[in-house]
C-alpha positions, 0 to 999 in steps of 0.5 A, a space after each residue: 479202378 481200384 483193381 487196375 491201378 494196384 496191378 499196374 503200379 505192381 507190374 512197374 514195380 516187377 520192371 528191372 530199373 535201367 541204370 545210367 550206364 545201361 541207357 548209354 549203352 542202348 543209346 550208343 547201341 541205336 547211334 551205331 545201329 539206327 541209321 542202318 536200321 531205318 535206311 534196310 526199312 525204308 528199303 524195304 517197305 516199298 517193295 512190300 507195299 507195292 507187292 501187296 497192292 499189286 496183288 489185289 489186281 488182274 494186272 498183266 503187264 502185256 495189257 497195262 490197259 486191263 488192270 482190274 481191282 479183284 481184291 483177294 481173288 489172286 489168293 484164292 487162286 493160288 491157294 487153290 491151285 495144286 502147283 502152289 501146293 506143290 512148291 510150298 511143299 518141296 520148300 519145306 522140305 528143303 528147309 527142314 532137310 537142310 537145317 537139321 543137317 547143317 546144324 548137326 554137321 556145324 555143331 560138328 565143325 564147331 567141336 573141331 574148331 574149338 578144340 584145335 590147337 592154338 597153333 592151327 586153330 586159324 588154319 582150321 578155321 580158315 579151311 572149313 570157311 572156304 565154301 561160304 566165301 563162294 557166291 552161290 550161282 558158282 556153287 551151283 554150277 560147280 554141283 550141277 557140273 559134277 553131277 550132269 550126265 554130260 560133264 558129271 564124275 560122280 557117276 564114274 565115281 561112284 559107280 560101284 554102289 547100286 543104283 548109280 551108273 554112268 547113265 544116271 541123270 540126278 536131275 531127270 527125276 525128283 528124288 535124285 534132283 532135290 538131294 544134289 540141290 540140298 547137298 549144294 547148299 548144306 556144303 555151302 552154307 554149313 561154314 556159316 552154321 558152324 561159325 554162328 555156333 562156334 560163337 555160342 559154344 565160346 561163351 559155355 565156361 568150362 568149369 561147368 562142363 569139368 564140374 559135370 564130369 567131376 560129377 560121374 556125368 558122360 559125354 552125352 548128359 555133359 552135351 544135353 545138360 550143360 553145353 546144348 542149353 548154355 548153346 541156346 541163343 546161338 542155335 536159334 540164331 543160326 536156326 532162324 538166319 539159315 530158316 529163312 534163307 533156305 526157305 527162299 532158296 533160288 539160286 541152285 534150283 533155277 540153276 540146276 533144273 529151273 523148278 523141273 521134275 518136281 522141284 519148283 520152289 515158292 521164290 521161283 513159282 513167283 519169279 516164273 508167274 511174275 517175269 516168265 508169265 508177265 502175270 504182275 497180280 498173281 506173281 505178287 501174291 505169290 510173294 506176299 504169301 512167302 513173305 507172311 511164310 518167312 514172318 511165320 517162321 520168324 514168330 514160331 522160332 522166337 516163340 519156341 526157343 524163348 531166347 532173350 537175346 538182350 541177356 543172352 539166355 532165359 527168356 519167357 517161361 
């Protein structure tokens, strides 16, 4: 008792005392964002609970009277199925590649927008953000028709490259189909990443970079030791948002290949199991696993970057 009490008092003493202004800002934040937050939680909560409940049953929509409680049986069936692991591998591959490429390209675009001349800055930002304003389905169809063996023009344009001819069917084999799918995702979503990184780049004080330059730091040293560390919060947000979105990819795969030739992802597997085969129990189990994977990605991102978004930078050491 005597040991824990001083420790508790010490932890309380270490906590920063919030001013009245800080408390008022917190209350205002909850008043503005609170209603939307609670509505969003209420809307999401019911489908998640329903999916978890349905995943515990052997339940086929065409035979509702044969519904049977089997506990974790659906999860055992899924986790021992090679189709699930293949879909998980494809999903992870698409997520890692698209996020990595988009972060690099997004940072380059952010630098271009940040350094643009004032008179052309608005025009440059608008032009770069055009792809992000296109609906995903429209973008997927555009890329599909570009590479289609019937209506596409890519084969004719790049026939001079080794391995490309007019008869090349990009969607008839896994590697080329995945390349087109990832290219369509990268083209559409990179502007969103660049916008987030631009916000972080704008918060980096120019004095720090100029001081490092005066001290003899190279461009790479200024980038890795001054600019990127001060953009940590923006990079974390961009990585997290894009990784969660990429891991739930559905539209592009559904339109271009419908999961054929080794391109099936987890979202499409859940859709085909629930809607195509009407296996509500199995489909719900796949959806729950997808939900857990997304939660794990969010948890890992927060732990890896160690950013305190409330303070802008820093975090636990």
